[in-house]
C-alpha positions in Angstrom: 0.0 0.1 0.0 1.5 3.4 -1.0 1.9 5.6 2.1 0.8 9.3 2.1 3.7 11.5 3.4 1.2 13.7 5.1 -0.5 11.0 7.3 2.0 11.2 10.1 5.8 11.7 10.1 6.2 8.2 11.9 3.9 6.1 9.9 6.3 5.6 6.9 9.1 4.8 9.3 7.0 2.2 11.2 5.7 0.5 7.8 9.0 0.4 6.2 11.0 -0.9 9.3 12.8 -4.2 8.4 11.4 -7.4 10.3 14.6 -9.2 11.4 13.5 -12.4 13.2 16.9 -12.5 15.2 16.3 -9.2 16.6 12.5 -9.1 16.8 10.9 -5.8 18.1 7.4 -5.9 19.2 5.6 -2.8 18.1 2.5 -1.3 19.7 1.0 1.9 18.3 -1.6 4.1 20.1 -3.4 6.2 17.5 -5.2 8.9 19.3 -7.9 11.4 18.5 -6.2 13.7 21.0 -3.6 16.3 20.5 -0.4 15.6 18.8 1.5 17.7 21.5 1.5 14.6 23.7 3.1 12.2 20.9 5.8 9.8 22.3 8.1 7.1 21.3 9.7 4.8 23.8 11.7 1.6 23.5 12.0 -0.8 26.4 12.4 -4.5 27.3 9.4 -6.1 28.9 9.6 -9.7 30.2 12.5 -10.4 27.8 10.8 -8.9 24.8 11.9 -5.6 23.2 9.0 -3.3 22.5 8.8 0.0 20.7 5.7 1.9 21.7 4.5 4.9 19.7 1.7 7.4 20.5 0.5 9.2 17.4 -2.0 12.1 17.9 -4.3 13.2 15.1 -5.7 16.5 16.7 -9.2 15.2 16.3 -9.0 14.6 12.7 -11.3 11.6 12.1 -10.0 11.0 8.5 -6.4 11.2 9.6 -7.1 8.7 12.5 -8.8 6.2 10.1 -6.0 6.5 7.6 -3.3 6.0 10.0 -4.9 2.8 11.4 -5.3 1.3 8.1 -1.9 2.1 7.1 -0.4 0.3 10.1 -2.9 -2.6 9.8 -0.6 -5.8 9.5 2.7 -3.9 10.2 2.5 -3.7 14.0 1.6 -6.2 16.9 -1.1 -4.2 18.4 -3.1 -0.9 17.8 -4.6 1.2 20.6 -7.4 3.6 20.2 -6.3 6.7 22.2 -8.4 9.8 23.1 -11.6 7.8 22.7 -13.5 4.6 24.0 -14.7 1.9 21.7 -16.8 0.5 24.7 -18.8 1.8 27.7 -20.0 -0.8 30.1 -22.1 -1.6 33.1 -22.3 -4.8 35.3 -24.4 -6.6 32.7 -23.7 -5.1 29.3 -21.4 -3.2 27.2 -22.1 -0.7 24.5 -19.8 0.5 21.6 -19.5 3.9 20.2 -20.8 3.5 16.5 -18.6 6.4 15.3 -15.4 4.9 16.9 -16.3 1.4 15.5 -16.6 2.9 12.1 -13.1 4.5 12.3 -11.4 1.1 13.0 -13.6 -1.0 10.7 -10.9 -1.0 8.0 -8.4 -2.7 10.2 -8.6 -6.4 9.5 -5.1 -8.0 10.6 -3.8 -6.2 13.7 -5.8 -6.4 17.0 -7.2 -3.2 18.1 -7.7 -2.4 21.8 -9.1 0.5 23.7 -7.8 -0.3 27.3 -11.2 -1.7 28.3 -9.6 -4.9 29.1 -7.4 -3.4 31.7 -10.1 -1.0 32.9 -12.0 -3.9 33.9 -9.1 -6.0 35.4 -6.2 -3.7 36.3 -8.2 -0.8 37.6 -10.5 -3.0 39.7 -7.3 -4.5 41.1 -5.7 -1.2 41.8 -8.5 -0.2 44.2 -8.3 -3.6 46.0 -4.5 -3.4 46.4 -4.5 0.1 47.7 -7.0 -0.8 50.3 -5.3 -4.0 51.2 -1.9 -2.7 51.8 -3.1 0.4 53.7 -2.0 2.9 51.0 -5.7 4.3 51.1 -8.5 3.7 53.5 -11.4 4.2 51.3 -13.8 3.8 54.3 -12.4 7.3 55.3 -12.2 9.0 52.0 -14.7 11.2 50.0 -14.2 9.8 46.5 -15.1 11.4 43.2 -15.0 9.1 40.2 -15.4 11.4 37.2 -17.0 8.7 35.1 -17.9 5.2 36.0 -19.1 3.9 32.6 -15.7 4.1 31.2 -14.1 2.8 34.4 -16.4 -0.2 35.1 -13.8 -2.2 37.3 -12.9 0.8 39.3 -16.5 1.8 39.9 -17.5 -1.8 41.0 -14.6 -2.0 43.3 -15.3 1.5 44.9 -18.9 0.3 45.4 -17.6 -2.4 47.7 -15.1 -0.4 49.8 -16.0 3.1 49.9 -19.3 4.3 51.4 -18.8 8.0 50.3 -18.6 8.1 46.5 -19.9 10.5 43.9 -20.0 9.1 40.3 -19.7 12.0 38.0 -21.2 10.6 34.8 -24.2 13.1 34.6 -21.9 16.0 35.9 -19.0 15.6 33.5 -20.2 13.2 30.8 -23.6 14.9 30.1 -23.3 18.3 31.8 -26.3 17.8 34.1 -25.9 18.8 37.7 -26.9 15.6 39.3 -24.6 13.6 41.7 -24.9 10.0 41.7 -24.0 8.3 45.0 -24.7 4.6 44.1 -23.2 2.4 41.5 -26.5 0.7 41.2 -28.1 3.9 40.1 -25.1 4.4 37.5 -25.7 0.9 36.1 -29.5 1.3 35.9 -29.4 4.7 34.2 -26.7 3.5 31.8 -28.5 0.6 30.5 -31.2 3.1 29.6 -29.1 5.9 28.2 -26.1 4.3 26.6 -27.9 2.8 23.7 -28.7 6.4 22.8 -25.4 8.0 23.8 -23.3 5.7 21.8 -25.1 6.6 18.6 -24.2 10.3 19.0 -20.9 12.0 18.1 -18.2 11.0 20.5 -16.9 14.5 20.9 -20.2 15.7 22.5 -19.1 13.7 25.5 -15.3 13.7 25.5 -12.6 16.3 24.6 -10.7 15.5 21.4 -7.8 17.2 19.7 -6.7 20.7 21.1 -9.8 20.7 23.4 -7.9 18.3 25.6 -5.7 21.2 26.3 -8.4 23.4 27.4 -9.3 23.9 31.1 -13.0 24.6 32.1 -13.3 24.1 35.7 -16.9 23.3 36.8 -18.7 21.9 39.9 -16.1 23.2 42.4 -18.2 22.1 45.3 -17.8 18.5 44.2 -14.1 18.8 44.0 -13.9 20.6 47.3 -15.9 17.7 48.9 -13.6 14.9 47.5 -10.4 13.9 49.2 -9.6 11.4 46.5 -10.3 11.9 42.8 -10.1 9.3 40.3 -10.8 8.2 36.7 -10.0 9.6 33.2 -7.1 12.2 33.4 -8.5 14.4 30.6 -11.8 14.7 32.5 -9.8 15.4 35.8 -7.6 18.0 34.3 -10.2 19.7 32.2 -12.8 20.2 34.9 -10.8 20.4 38.2 -10.2 23.8 40.1 -6.8 25.2 40.5 -6.8 24.2 44.1 -6.5 20.5 44.9 -4.7 20.9 48.2 -4.2 17.7 50.1 -6.1 15.4 47.6 -4.9 12.2 46.2 -5.4 11.7 42.4 -5.7 8.3 40.8 -5.5 8.0 37.1 -3.7 6.5 34.1 -1.6 8.7 31.7 0.5 11.3 33.5 3.4 13.1 31.6 6.0 15.3 33.5 4.0 18.5 32.7 0.9 16.8 34.2 2.7 16.1 37.5 4.1 19.6 37.6 0.5 21.0 37.2 -0.8 18.8 39.9 2.0 19.8 42.2 1.1 23.6 41.6 -2.5 22.8 42.7 -1.2 21.5 46.2 -2.2 17.9 45.4 -0.8 15.7 48.0 0.0 12.7 45.6 -0.8 11.1 42.4 -1.3 7.3 41.9 -1.1 5.7 38.4 -2.5 2.4 37.5 -0.2 1.7 34.5 3.6 1.1 34.8 6.1 3.8 34.6 8.3 3.7 31.5 10.9 6.2 30.8 9.9 8.2 33.8 6.3 8.5 32.5 3.1 6.3 32.2 1.4 5.4 28.9 -2.3 5.0 28.5 -4.4 1.9 29.3 -5.0 1.1 25.7 -1.0 1.1 25.1 -0.6 -1.4 28.2 -3.6 -3.6 27.0 -1.7 -3.8 23.6 1.6 -4.9 25.3 0.0 -7.4 27.5 -2.0 -8.8 24.5 1.2 -9.2 22.5 3.0 -10.9 25.5 0.1 -13.3 26.1 -0.1 -14.2 22.4 -3.9 -14.9 22.2 -6.4 -13.4 19.9 -8.0 -10.4 21.6 -11.5 -11.9 21.9 -9.9 -14.9 23.9 -8.2 -13.0 26.4 -9.4 -13.5 30.1 -9.1 -11.5 33.2 -6.6 -14.1 34.5 -4.5 -13.6 31.3 -4.2 -9.9 32.1 -3.6 -10.4 35.8 -1.2 -13.2 35.2 1.1 -11.0 33.1 0.8 -8.1 35.5 1.9 -10.5 38.3 4.9 -11.4 36.2 5.8 -7.8 35.8 5.4 -7.3 39.6 3.0 -4.6 39.0 1.7 -2.5 41.7 0.1 0.9 41.7 2.7 3.7 41.4 2.4 6.2 44.2 4.2 9.8 43.4 4.3 12.1 46.3 3.8 15.6 45.2 3.2 17.8 48.4 3.6 15.3 51.2 
C-alpha cells in the first residue's frame, strides 16, 4: 500500500522498518484522537521482549485517524485507540460507540484495543491493592470518580469498599448537575441511556484534539468535597479547580507536565495504574496492547486471568508519586 507522506511523520518509518526475526522488536502503536502535542516514542524491554511503543495524535481529525489505523494494519503487533473509547460498560452489558467502530472497521489483521480489558481488570485490582496494603483507607475517603461507565472495574471495586462516593457521569459526561451516590443507580441509568449516547458524536461527551488542552473548571463544590479523585485524566484536568490541596489523584496517563501542574495545585500525591516507562506512564490502551502481545492470544480470547497473570509477572503495583507530602 502506498503511504501518504502527510499521514504522520512516523507512519512511513514504522511500515518500512525491516523485520529481522533474530532481533524481533514488538511494536505497539496508540493512534489518538487527542492532541499531537502529547506524542511519544519509547523503546523498552518487557519480560524479555523488546518493545517499541508509539503514541500518534491526530488532533481530532477523524479521516487522519482512520487512514493511520489502516496504514499500520498488519505492520505492528497491536493498535490502541487513544483519546476515545470503543466500549462503555455496566455490570451486565457493554455498548460500542458506533462512530469509533466505524473508524477502525478497515483494520483487518492487527488487533485493536481501547484499554477496556485493563479498565475492567487492572483498575479494579488497583482499588483492591490500595485498600489491602493500607495505602488508602477508602472507608475514610470522600471519593469522586469522574466517570463510571468508562471505568467499570474501578467503579465496581469502589462500590464495595467506599461508602462515600460520587459518580460524575451526569456531571462531566452529560453536563447535568446531578450527583450519583450509588453504583447501582449508575448501572440502571446507563442501561437506559447508553444505547442512545453511543449513537451520538463522541466529541459531545469527551474532549478531542486541542480541546484536551483546554481547562474548563466546573462543579467546584464536588471537587472541594472530595479527598480522593479518580478516573480519566483528561476529565480530571479539564474540570478540576486550581486548588486541589491535600487531595490524592488516581488516574492513568500522567506526563511530566501533568505532574508539575498537579504539584502546583497543592495535590498531595498522584497514583497511576499503569507502569512507569521512561519516567512517565502510558495509557491503558497501550498497556493492553503490550499485554495482549505478550500473552499471544487473539483479543477476543483474552481472560481476566491472562491480564492479571502477566501483571503479576511484571511485579505490577500501583505507582504512588508524592507531590506535596
